[in-house]
PDB file of the backbone (N, CA, C, O) and the ligand in Angstrom, with CONECT records:
HET     ZN  A 101       1
ATOM      1  N   MET A   1      -1.300 -24.013  27.208  1.00  0.00           N
ATOM      2  CA  MET A   1      -1.147 -22.634  26.756  1.00  0.00           C
ATOM      3  C   MET A   1      -1.794 -22.482  25.373  1.00  0.00           C
ATOM      4  O   MET A   1      -1.649 -23.343  24.505  1.00  0.00           O
ATOM      5  N   ILE A   2      -2.485 -21.404  25.198  1.00  0.00           N
ATOM      6  CA  ILE A   2      -3.199 -21.162  23.944  1.00  0.00           C
ATOM      7  C   ILE A   2      -2.532 -20.016  23.178  1.00  0.00           C
ATOM      8  O   ILE A   2      -2.282 -18.940  23.721  1.00  0.00           O
ATOM      9  N   PHE A   3      -2.259 -20.280  21.926  1.00  0.00           N
ATOM     10  CA  PHE A   3      -1.704 -19.218  21.086  1.00  0.00           C
ATOM     11  C   PHE A   3      -2.795 -18.717  20.152  1.00  0.00           C
ATOM     12  O   PHE A   3      -3.522 -19.497  19.538  1.00  0.00           O
ATOM     13  N   ILE A   4      -2.884 -17.447  20.065  1.00  0.00           N
ATOM     14  CA  ILE A   4      -3.832 -16.864  19.114  1.00  0.00           C
ATOM     15  C   ILE A   4      -3.028 -16.288  17.951  1.00  0.00           C
ATOM     16  O   ILE A   4      -2.354 -15.266  18.077  1.00  0.00           O
ATOM     17  N   VAL A   5      -3.123 -16.972  16.828  1.00  0.00           N
ATOM     18  CA  VAL A   5      -2.352 -16.553  15.659  1.00  0.00           C
ATOM     19  C   VAL A   5      -3.312 -16.059  14.590  1.00  0.00           C
ATOM     20  O   VAL A   5      -4.366 -16.657  14.370  1.00  0.00           O
ATOM     21  N   GLY A   6      -2.961 -14.998  13.944  1.00  0.00           N
ATOM     22  CA  GLY A   6      -3.838 -14.485  12.890  1.00  0.00           C
ATOM     23  C   GLY A   6      -3.047 -13.685  11.893  1.00  0.00           C
ATOM     24  O   GLY A   6      -1.821 -13.596  11.952  1.00  0.00           O
ATOM     25  N   VAL A   7      -3.777 -13.113  10.987  1.00  0.00           N
ATOM     26  CA  VAL A   7      -3.150 -12.242   9.998  1.00  0.00           C
ATOM     27  C   VAL A   7      -3.717 -10.845  10.195  1.00  0.00           C
ATOM     28  O   VAL A   7      -4.927 -10.634  10.125  1.00  0.00           O
ATOM     29  N   GLY A   8      -2.844  -9.918  10.437  1.00  0.00           N
ATOM     30  CA  GLY A   8      -3.293  -8.541  10.683  1.00  0.00           C
ATOM     31  C   GLY A   8      -3.033  -7.658   9.496  1.00  0.00           C
ATOM     32  O   GLY A   8      -2.344  -8.029   8.546  1.00  0.00           O
ATOM     33  N   GLY A   9      -3.581  -6.524   9.575  1.00  0.00           N
ATOM     34  CA  GLY A   9      -3.299  -5.566   8.515  1.00  0.00           C
ATOM     35  C   GLY A   9      -4.413  -5.506   7.491  1.00  0.00           C
ATOM     36  O   GLY A   9      -5.509  -5.977   7.795  1.00  0.00           O
ATOM     37  N   PRO A  10      -4.221  -4.978   6.333  1.00  0.00           N
ATOM     38  CA  PRO A  10      -2.914  -4.447   5.970  1.00  0.00           C
ATOM     39  C   PRO A  10      -2.619  -3.112   6.654  1.00  0.00           C
ATOM     40  O   PRO A  10      -3.486  -2.249   6.788  1.00  0.00           O
ATOM     41  N   ARG A  11      -1.382  -2.982   7.073  1.00  0.00           N
ATOM     42  CA  ARG A  11      -0.923  -1.677   7.538  1.00  0.00           C
ATOM     43  C   ARG A  11      -0.287  -1.032   6.329  1.00  0.00           C
ATOM     44  O   ARG A  11       0.264  -1.723   5.472  1.00  0.00           O
ATOM     45  N   SER A  12      -0.354   0.259   6.252  1.00  0.00           N
ATOM     46  CA  SER A  12       0.190   0.865   5.051  1.00  0.00           C
ATOM     47  C   SER A  12       0.991   2.108   5.332  1.00  0.00           C
ATOM     48  O   SER A  12       0.851   2.765   6.363  1.00  0.00           O
ATOM     49  N   GLU A  13       1.830   2.399   4.373  1.00  0.00           N
ATOM     50  CA  GLU A  13       2.667   3.582   4.431  1.00  0.00           C
ATOM     51  C   GLU A  13       2.432   4.294   3.108  1.00  0.00           C
ATOM     52  O   GLU A  13       2.500   3.674   2.047  1.00  0.00           O
ATOM     53  N   GLN A  14       2.156   5.586   3.165  1.00  0.00           N
ATOM     54  CA  GLN A  14       1.808   6.289   1.932  1.00  0.00           C
ATOM     55  C   GLN A  14       2.762   7.424   1.613  1.00  0.00           C
ATOM     56  O   GLN A  14       3.295   8.100   2.493  1.00  0.00           O
ATOM     57  N   LYS A  15       2.951   7.602   0.325  1.00  0.00           N
ATOM     58  CA  LYS A  15       3.691   8.769  -0.145  1.00  0.00           C
ATOM     59  C   LYS A  15       2.864   9.380  -1.251  1.00  0.00           C
ATOM     60  O   LYS A  15       2.257   8.672  -2.055  1.00  0.00           O
ATOM     61  N   ARG A  16       2.843  10.702  -1.288  1.00  0.00           N
ATOM     62  CA  ARG A  16       2.098  11.366  -2.333  1.00  0.00           C
ATOM     63  C   ARG A  16       3.040  12.004  -3.330  1.00  0.00           C
ATOM     64  O   ARG A  16       4.047  12.596  -2.941  1.00  0.00           O
ATOM     65  N   ASP A  17       2.730  11.893  -4.608  1.00  0.00           N
ATOM     66  CA  ASP A  17       3.538  12.555  -5.624  1.00  0.00           C
ATOM     67  C   ASP A  17       3.460  14.064  -5.445  1.00  0.00           C
ATOM     68  O   ASP A  17       2.475  14.595  -4.931  1.00  0.00           O
ATOM     69  N   ASN A  18       4.519  14.745  -5.881  1.00  0.00           N
ATOM     70  CA  ASN A  18       4.422  16.206  -5.839  1.00  0.00           C
ATOM     71  C   ASN A  18       4.225  16.764  -7.247  1.00  0.00           C
ATOM     72  O   ASN A  18       4.477  17.940  -7.509  1.00  0.00           O
ATOM     73  N   PHE A  19       3.763  15.885  -8.152  1.00  0.00           N
ATOM     74  CA  PHE A  19       3.372  16.332  -9.481  1.00  0.00           C
ATOM     75  C   PHE A  19       2.072  15.613  -9.823  1.00  0.00           C
ATOM     76  O   PHE A  19       1.776  14.547  -9.281  1.00  0.00           O
ATOM     77  N   LYS A  20       1.316  16.199 -10.711  1.00  0.00           N
ATOM     78  CA  LYS A  20       0.022  15.615 -11.033  1.00  0.00           C
ATOM     79  C   LYS A  20       0.130  14.581 -12.144  1.00  0.00           C
ATOM     80  O   LYS A  20       0.924  14.730 -13.072  1.00  0.00           O
ATOM     81  N   THR A  21      -0.658  13.558 -12.041  1.00  0.00           N
ATOM     82  CA  THR A  21      -0.697  12.501 -13.050  1.00  0.00           C
ATOM     83  C   THR A  21      -2.118  12.404 -13.582  1.00  0.00           C
ATOM     84  O   THR A  21      -3.088  12.481 -12.827  1.00  0.00           O
ATOM     85  N   PHE A  22      -2.224  12.235 -14.892  1.00  0.00           N
ATOM     86  CA  PHE A  22      -3.537  12.099 -15.495  1.00  0.00           C
ATOM     87  C   PHE A  22      -4.034  10.676 -15.290  1.00  0.00           C
ATOM     88  O   PHE A  22      -3.304   9.720 -15.549  1.00  0.00           O
ATOM     89  N   CYS A  23      -5.269  10.531 -14.829  1.00  0.00           N
ATOM     90  CA  CYS A  23      -5.846   9.222 -14.608  1.00  0.00           C
ATOM     91  C   CYS A  23      -6.701   8.834 -15.822  1.00  0.00           C
ATOM     92  O   CYS A  23      -7.655   9.536 -16.158  1.00  0.00           O
ATOM     93  N   PRO A  24      -6.361   7.722 -16.477  1.00  0.00           N
ATOM     94  CA  PRO A  24      -7.129   7.306 -17.654  1.00  0.00           C
ATOM     95  C   PRO A  24      -8.502   6.746 -17.292  1.00  0.00           C
ATOM     96  O   PRO A  24      -9.341   6.544 -18.170  1.00  0.00           O
ATOM     97  N   HIS A  25      -8.727   6.502 -16.038  1.00  0.00           N
ATOM     98  CA  HIS A  25      -9.982   5.895 -15.608  1.00  0.00           C
ATOM     99  C   HIS A  25     -11.055   6.945 -15.315  1.00  0.00           C
ATOM    100  O   HIS A  25     -12.157   6.878 -15.859  1.00  0.00           O
ATOM    101  N   CYS A  26     -10.728   7.925 -14.446  1.00  0.00           N
ATOM    102  CA  CYS A  26     -11.730   8.943 -14.105  1.00  0.00           C
ATOM    103  C   CYS A  26     -11.463  10.269 -14.814  1.00  0.00           C
ATOM    104  O   CYS A  26     -12.231  11.221 -14.669  1.00  0.00           O
ATOM    105  N   ARG A  27     -10.361  10.332 -15.591  1.00  0.00           N
ATOM    106  CA  ARG A  27     -10.003  11.503 -16.379  1.00  0.00           C
ATOM    107  C   ARG A  27      -9.792  12.765 -15.549  1.00  0.00           C
ATOM    108  O   ARG A  27     -10.088  13.872 -15.997  1.00  0.00           O
ATOM    109  N   ASN A  28      -9.286  12.589 -14.358  1.00  0.00           N
ATOM    110  CA  ASN A  28      -8.894  13.726 -13.535  1.00  0.00           C
ATOM    111  C   ASN A  28      -7.372  13.753 -13.432  1.00  0.00           C
ATOM    112  O   ASN A  28      -6.691  12.759 -13.683  1.00  0.00           O
ATOM    113  N   GLU A  29      -6.867  14.916 -13.057  1.00  0.00           N
ATOM    114  CA  GLU A  29      -5.439  15.022 -12.776  1.00  0.00           C
ATOM    115  C   GLU A  29      -5.289  15.276 -11.296  1.00  0.00           C
ATOM    116  O   GLU A  29      -5.915  16.182 -10.747  1.00  0.00           O
ATOM    117  N   ASP A  30      -4.460  14.479 -10.651  1.00  0.00           N
ATOM    118  CA  ASP A  30      -4.279  14.701  -9.219  1.00  0.00           C
ATOM    119  C   ASP A  30      -2.928  14.153  -8.783  1.00  0.00           C
ATOM    120  O   ASP A  30      -2.176  13.601  -9.587  1.00  0.00           O
ATOM    121  N   TYR A  31      -2.633  14.316  -7.497  1.00  0.00           N
ATOM    122  CA  TYR A  31      -1.378  13.818  -6.949  1.00  0.00           C
ATOM    123  C   TYR A  31      -1.574  12.351  -6.566  1.00  0.00           C
ATOM    124  O   TYR A  31      -2.190  12.041  -5.546  1.00  0.00           O
ATOM    125  N   TRP A  32      -1.049  11.471  -7.385  1.00  0.00           N
ATOM    126  CA  TRP A  32      -1.245  10.032  -7.153  1.00  0.00           C
ATOM    127  C   TRP A  32      -0.519   9.566  -5.900  1.00  0.00           C
ATOM    128  O   TRP A  32       0.434  10.193  -5.437  1.00  0.00           O
ATOM    129  N   ILE A  33      -0.989   8.467  -5.377  1.00  0.00           N
ATOM    130  CA  ILE A  33      -0.464   7.945  -4.114  1.00  0.00           C
ATOM    131  C   ILE A  33       0.330   6.667  -4.353  1.00  0.00           C
ATOM    132  O   ILE A  33      -0.104   5.772  -5.078  1.00  0.00           O
ATOM    133  N   ARG A  34       1.495   6.603  -3.733  1.00  0.00           N
ATOM    134  CA  ARG A  34       2.292   5.387  -3.702  1.00  0.00           C
ATOM    135  C   ARG A  34       2.075   4.770  -2.335  1.00  0.00           C
ATOM    136  O   ARG A  34       2.267   5.444  -1.323  1.00  0.00           O
ATOM    137  N   GLU A  35       1.693   3.550  -2.280  1.00  0.00           N
ATOM    138  CA  GLU A  35       1.385   2.950  -0.992  1.00  0.00           C
ATOM    139  C   GLU A  35       2.065   1.601  -0.810  1.00  0.00           C
ATOM    140  O   GLU A  35       2.081   0.752  -1.701  1.00  0.00           O
ATOM    141  N   LYS A  36       2.620   1.443   0.370  1.00  0.00           N
ATOM    142  CA  LYS A  36       3.220   0.155   0.749  1.00  0.00           C
ATOM    143  C   LYS A  36       2.225  -0.511   1.679  1.00  0.00           C
ATOM    144  O   LYS A  36       1.888   0.037   2.729  1.00  0.00           O
ATOM    145  N   GLN A  37       1.756  -1.680   1.304  1.00  0.00           N
ATOM    146  CA  GLN A  37       0.749  -2.381   2.103  1.00  0.00           C
ATOM    147  C   GLN A  37       1.373  -3.617   2.736  1.00  0.00           C
ATOM    148  O   GLN A  37       1.879  -4.503   2.047  1.00  0.00           O
ATOM    149  N   LEU A  38       1.326  -3.656   4.048  1.00  0.00           N
ATOM    150  CA  LEU A  38       1.935  -4.776   4.772  1.00  0.00           C
ATOM    151  C   LEU A  38       0.873  -5.658   5.383  1.00  0.00           C
ATOM    152  O   LEU A  38      -0.104  -5.179   5.958  1.00  0.00           O
ATOM    153  N   GLN A  39       1.078  -6.942   5.251  1.00  0.00           N
ATOM    154  CA  GLN A  39       0.241  -7.876   5.990  1.00  0.00           C
ATOM    155  C   GLN A  39       1.162  -8.628   6.930  1.00  0.00           C
ATOM    156  O   GLN A  39       2.180  -9.179   6.511  1.00  0.00           O
ATOM    157  N   ASN A  40       0.800  -8.647   8.197  1.00  0.00           N
ATOM    158  CA  ASN A  40       1.654  -9.265   9.191  1.00  0.00           C
ATOM    159  C   ASN A  40       1.020 -10.496   9.799  1.00  0.00           C
ATOM    160  O   ASN A  40      -0.196 -10.588   9.967  1.00  0.00           O
ATOM    161  N   LEU A  41       1.896 -11.449  10.126  1.00  0.00           N
ATOM    162  CA  LEU A  41       1.436 -12.569  10.933  1.00  0.00           C
ATOM    163  C   LEU A  41       1.365 -12.042  12.365  1.00  0.00           C
ATOM    164  O   LEU A  41       2.309 -11.413  12.843  1.00  0.00           O
ATOM    165  N   THR A  42       0.274 -12.290  13.034  1.00  0.00           N
ATOM    166  CA  THR A  42       0.121 -11.756  14.386  1.00  0.00           C
ATOM    167  C   THR A  42       0.037 -12.871  15.416  1.00  0.00           C
ATOM    168  O   THR A  42      -0.449 -13.970  15.146  1.00  0.00           O
ATOM    169  N   LEU A  43       0.521 -12.551  16.588  1.00  0.00           N
ATOM    170  CA  LEU A  43       0.445 -13.479  17.705  1.00  0.00           C
ATOM    171  C   LEU A  43      -0.096 -12.657  18.877  1.00  0.00           C
ATOM    172  O   LEU A  43       0.508 -11.656  19.260  1.00  0.00           O
ATOM    173  N   PHE A  44      -1.179 -13.054  19.423  1.00  0.00           N
ATOM    174  CA  PHE A  44      -1.891 -12.273  20.446  1.00  0.00           C
ATOM    175  C   PHE A  44      -2.149 -10.848  19.957  1.00  0.00           C
ATOM    176  O   PHE A  44      -2.014  -9.882  20.708  1.00  0.00           O
ATOM    177  N   PHE A  45      -2.518 -10.744  18.703  1.00  0.00           N
ATOM    178  CA  PHE A  45      -2.874  -9.472  18.065  1.00  0.00           C
ATOM    179  C   PHE A  45      -1.700  -8.516  17.890  1.00  0.00           C
ATOM    180  O   PHE A  45      -1.896  -7.349  17.552  1.00  0.00           O
ATOM    181  N   LEU A  46      -0.483  -9.002  18.118  1.00  0.00           N
ATOM    182  CA  LEU A  46       0.686  -8.166  17.882  1.00  0.00           C
ATOM    183  C   LEU A  46       1.379  -8.652  16.608  1.00  0.00           C
ATOM    184  O   LEU A  46       1.547  -9.856  16.411  1.00  0.00           O
ATOM    185  N   PRO A  47       1.776  -7.725  15.752  1.00  0.00           N
ATOM    186  CA  PRO A  47       2.474  -8.140  14.533  1.00  0.00           C
ATOM    187  C   PRO A  47       3.786  -8.837  14.868  1.00  0.00           C
ATOM    188  O   PRO A  47       4.579  -8.308  15.647  1.00  0.00           O
ATOM    189  N   VAL A  48       4.026  -9.994  14.304  1.00  0.00           N
ATOM    190  CA  VAL A  48       5.266 -10.727  14.563  1.00  0.00           C
ATOM    191  C   VAL A  48       6.246 -10.511  13.424  1.00  0.00           C
ATOM    192  O   VAL A  48       7.376 -10.072  13.634  1.00  0.00           O
ATOM    193  N   PHE A  49       5.800 -10.823  12.216  1.00  0.00           N
ATOM    194  CA  PHE A  49       6.646 -10.516  11.060  1.00  0.00           C
ATOM    195  C   PHE A  49       5.766 -10.367   9.827  1.00  0.00           C
ATOM    196  O   PHE A  49       4.683 -10.948   9.748  1.00  0.00           O
ATOM    197  N   PRO A  50       6.237  -9.590   8.879  1.00  0.00           N
ATOM    198  CA  PRO A  50       5.443  -9.384   7.665  1.00  0.00           C
ATOM    199  C   PRO A  50       5.438 -10.624   6.793  1.00  0.00           C
ATOM    200  O   PRO A  50       6.485 -11.240   6.590  1.00  0.00           O
ATOM    201  N   ILE A  51       4.278 -11.001   6.276  1.00  0.00           N
ATOM    202  CA  ILE A  51       4.210 -12.161   5.403  1.00  0.00           C
ATOM    203  C   ILE A  51       4.022 -11.750   3.951  1.00  0.00           C
ATOM    204  O   ILE A  51       4.271 -12.536   3.037  1.00  0.00           O
ATOM    205  N   LYS A  52       3.588 -10.533   3.748  1.00  0.00           N
ATOM    206  CA  LYS A  52       3.337 -10.115   2.375  1.00  0.00           C
ATOM    207  C   LYS A  52       3.430  -8.598   2.295  1.00  0.00           C
ATOM    208  O   LYS A  52       2.896  -7.895   3.153  1.00  0.00           O
ATOM    209  N   THR A  53       4.094  -8.101   1.285  1.00  0.00           N
ATOM    210  CA  THR A  53       4.185  -6.658   1.075  1.00  0.00           C
ATOM    211  C   THR A  53       3.830  -6.359  -0.373  1.00  0.00           C
ATOM    212  O   THR A  53       4.390  -6.942  -1.301  1.00  0.00           O
ATOM    213  N   ASP A  54       2.900  -5.452  -0.543  1.00  0.00           N
ATOM    214  CA  ASP A  54       2.536  -5.017  -1.888  1.00  0.00           C
ATOM    215  C   ASP A  54       2.834  -3.536  -2.023  1.00  0.00           C
ATOM    216  O   ASP A  54       2.702  -2.769  -1.069  1.00  0.00           O
ATOM    217  N   TYR A  55       3.234  -3.150  -3.207  1.00  0.00           N
ATOM    218  CA  TYR A  55       3.438  -1.733  -3.497  1.00  0.00           C
ATOM    219  C   TYR A  55       2.467  -1.358  -4.599  1.00  0.00           C
ATOM    220  O   TYR A  55       2.441  -1.982  -5.660  1.00  0.00           O
ATOM    221  N   VAL A  56       1.686  -0.357  -4.346  1.00  0.00           N
ATOM    222  CA  VAL A  56       0.711   0.052  -5.356  1.00  0.00           C
ATOM    223  C   VAL A  56       0.810   1.555  -5.605  1.00  0.00           C
ATOM    224  O   VAL A  56       1.256   2.321  -4.750  1.00  0.00           O
ATOM    225  N   TYR A  57       0.390   1.943  -6.776  1.00  0.00           N
ATOM    226  CA  TYR A  57       0.410   3.340  -7.189  1.00  0.00           C
ATOM    227  C   TYR A  57      -0.979   3.618  -7.748  1.00  0.00           C
ATOM    228  O   TYR A  57      -1.392   2.980  -8.716  1.00  0.00           O
ATOM    229  N   TYR A  58      -1.703   4.557  -7.157  1.00  0.00           N
ATOM    230  CA  TYR A  58      -3.082   4.723  -7.589  1.00  0.00           C
ATOM    231  C   TYR A  58      -3.578   6.158  -7.505  1.00  0.00           C
ATOM    232  O   TYR A  58      -3.016   7.021  -6.829  1.00  0.00           O
ATOM    233  N   CYS A  59      -4.669   6.354  -8.239  1.00  0.00           N
ATOM    234  CA  CYS A  59      -5.352   7.638  -8.291  1.00  0.00           C
ATOM    235  C   CYS A  59      -6.125   7.847  -6.992  1.00  0.00           C
ATOM    236  O   CYS A  59      -6.864   6.957  -6.571  1.00  0.00           O
ATOM    237  N   PRO A  60      -5.970   9.012  -6.346  1.00  0.00           N
ATOM    238  CA  PRO A  60      -6.659   9.234  -5.069  1.00  0.00           C
ATOM    239  C   PRO A  60      -8.167   9.452  -5.223  1.00  0.00           C
ATOM    240  O   PRO A  60      -8.903   9.405  -4.237  1.00  0.00           O
ATOM    241  N   ILE A  61      -8.621   9.684  -6.430  1.00  0.00           N
ATOM    242  CA  ILE A  61     -10.041   9.972  -6.636  1.00  0.00           C
ATOM    243  C   ILE A  61     -10.845   8.690  -6.834  1.00  0.00           C
ATOM    244  O   ILE A  61     -11.824   8.450  -6.128  1.00  0.00           O
ATOM    245  N   CYS A  62     -10.425   7.864  -7.801  1.00  0.00           N
ATOM    246  CA  CYS A  62     -11.208   6.656  -8.086  1.00  0.00           C
ATOM    247  C   CYS A  62     -10.492   5.378  -7.644  1.00  0.00           C
ATOM    248  O   CYS A  62     -11.040   4.282  -7.761  1.00  0.00           O
ATOM    249  N   HIS A  63      -9.268   5.526  -7.139  1.00  0.00           N
ATOM    250  CA  HIS A  63      -8.459   4.387  -6.682  1.00  0.00           C
ATOM    251  C   HIS A  63      -8.067   3.430  -7.811  1.00  0.00           C
ATOM    252  O   HIS A  63      -7.715   2.277  -7.561  1.00  0.00           O
ATOM    253  N   TYR A  64      -8.131   3.904  -9.024  1.00  0.00           N
ATOM    254  CA  TYR A  64      -7.626   3.123 -10.144  1.00  0.00           C
ATOM    255  C   TYR A  64      -6.102   3.170 -10.067  1.00  0.00           C
ATOM    256  O   TYR A  64      -5.528   4.217  -9.764  1.00  0.00           O
ATOM    257  N   GLY A  65      -5.451   2.055 -10.335  1.00  0.00           N
ATOM    258  CA  GLY A  65      -3.996   2.074 -10.300  1.00  0.00           C
ATOM    259  C   GLY A  65      -3.407   0.737 -10.585  1.00  0.00           C
ATOM    260  O   GLY A  65      -4.080  -0.168 -11.079  1.00  0.00           O
ATOM    261  N   ASN A  66      -2.143   0.610 -10.272  1.00  0.00           N
ATOM    262  CA  ASN A  66      -1.479  -0.661 -10.522  1.00  0.00           C
ATOM    263  C   ASN A  66      -0.390  -0.937  -9.513  1.00  0.00           C
ATOM    264  O   ASN A  66       0.019  -0.060  -8.752  1.00  0.00           O
ATOM    265  N   LYS A  67       0.069  -2.162  -9.522  1.00  0.00           N
ATOM    266  CA  LYS A  67       1.148  -2.559  -8.632  1.00  0.00           C
ATOM    267  C   LYS A  67       2.454  -2.046  -9.182  1.00  0.00           C
ATOM    268  O   LYS A  67       2.660  -2.003 -10.394  1.00  0.00           O
ATOM    269  N   ILE A  68       3.334  -1.658  -8.283  1.00  0.00           N
ATOM    270  CA  ILE A  68       4.652  -1.194  -8.694  1.00  0.00           C
ATOM    271  C   ILE A  68       5.698  -1.996  -7.927  1.00  0.00           C
ATOM    272  O   ILE A  68       5.378  -2.724  -6.987  1.00  0.00           O
ATOM    273  N   SER A  69       6.937  -1.850  -8.339  1.00  0.00           N
ATOM    274  CA  SER A  69       8.005  -2.584  -7.651  1.00  0.00           C
ATOM    275  C   SER A  69       8.468  -1.793  -6.434  1.00  0.00           C
ATOM    276  O   SER A  69       8.167  -0.608  -6.297  1.00  0.00           O
ATOM    277  N   LYS A  70       9.190  -2.455  -5.571  1.00  0.00           N
ATOM    278  CA  LYS A  70       9.752  -1.817  -4.392  1.00  0.00           C
ATOM    279  C   LYS A  70      10.667  -0.658  -4.793  1.00  0.00           C
ATOM    280  O   LYS A  70      10.683   0.390  -4.147  1.00  0.00           O
ATOM    281  N   GLU A  71      11.430  -0.869  -5.875  1.00  0.00           N
ATOM    282  CA  GLU A  71      12.343   0.179  -6.345  1.00  0.00           C
ATOM    283  C   GLU A  71      11.572   1.433  -6.766  1.00  0.00           C
ATOM    284  O   GLU A  71      11.990   2.557  -6.490  1.00  0.00           O
ATOM    285  N   ASP A  72      10.434   1.215  -7.441  1.00  0.00           N
ATOM    286  CA  ASP A  72       9.621   2.366  -7.846  1.00  0.00           C
ATOM    287  C   ASP A  72       9.040   3.087  -6.631  1.00  0.00           C
ATOM    288  O   ASP A  72       8.923   4.312  -6.621  1.00  0.00           O
ATOM    289  N   PHE A  73       8.685   2.326  -5.628  1.00  0.00           N
ATOM    290  CA  PHE A  73       8.133   2.937  -4.420  1.00  0.00           C
ATOM    291  C   PHE A  73       9.176   3.803  -3.728  1.00  0.00           C
ATOM    292  O   PHE A  73       8.875   4.899  -3.257  1.00  0.00           O
ATOM    293  N   GLU A  74      10.398   3.300  -3.673  1.00  0.00           N
ATOM    294  CA  GLU A  74      11.439   3.986  -2.906  1.00  0.00           C
ATOM    295  C   GLU A  74      12.159   5.077  -3.675  1.00  0.00           C
ATOM    296  O   GLU A  74      12.914   5.858  -3.097  1.00  0.00           O
ATOM    297  N   ARG A  75      11.929   5.130  -4.964  1.00  0.00           N
ATOM    298  CA  ARG A  75      12.654   6.093  -5.777  1.00  0.00           C
ATOM    299  C   ARG A  75      12.246   7.535  -5.466  1.00  0.00           C
ATOM    300  O   ARG A  75      13.048   8.449  -5.656  1.00  0.00           O
ATOM    301  N   PHE A  76      11.046   7.753  -5.003  1.00  0.00           N
ATOM    302  CA  PHE A  76      10.566   9.123  -4.757  1.00  0.00           C
ATOM    303  C   PHE A  76      10.572   9.508  -3.295  1.00  0.00           C
ATOM    304  O   PHE A  76      10.194  10.628  -2.951  1.00  0.00           O
TER     305      PHE A  76
HETATM  306 ZN    ZN A 101      -8.925   8.208 -11.244  1.00  0.00          ZN2+
END
């Protein structure tokens, strides 16, 4: 029997702010995005379990941003 194991993703879940944030990188104001990025271990191309989760907060225009904690992601 052959197992095909790989790493899939990242799959992501996004939330958009309902207030504008000034971006120091591109100097625009926009509704920044909070994103949960999941990487899953896959077996026969099906996600089995998540191996890594990142939370990021970034500007939708230039994608400048930073990592945030899970608590910050879920607070909004
Ligand atoms: Zn920007």
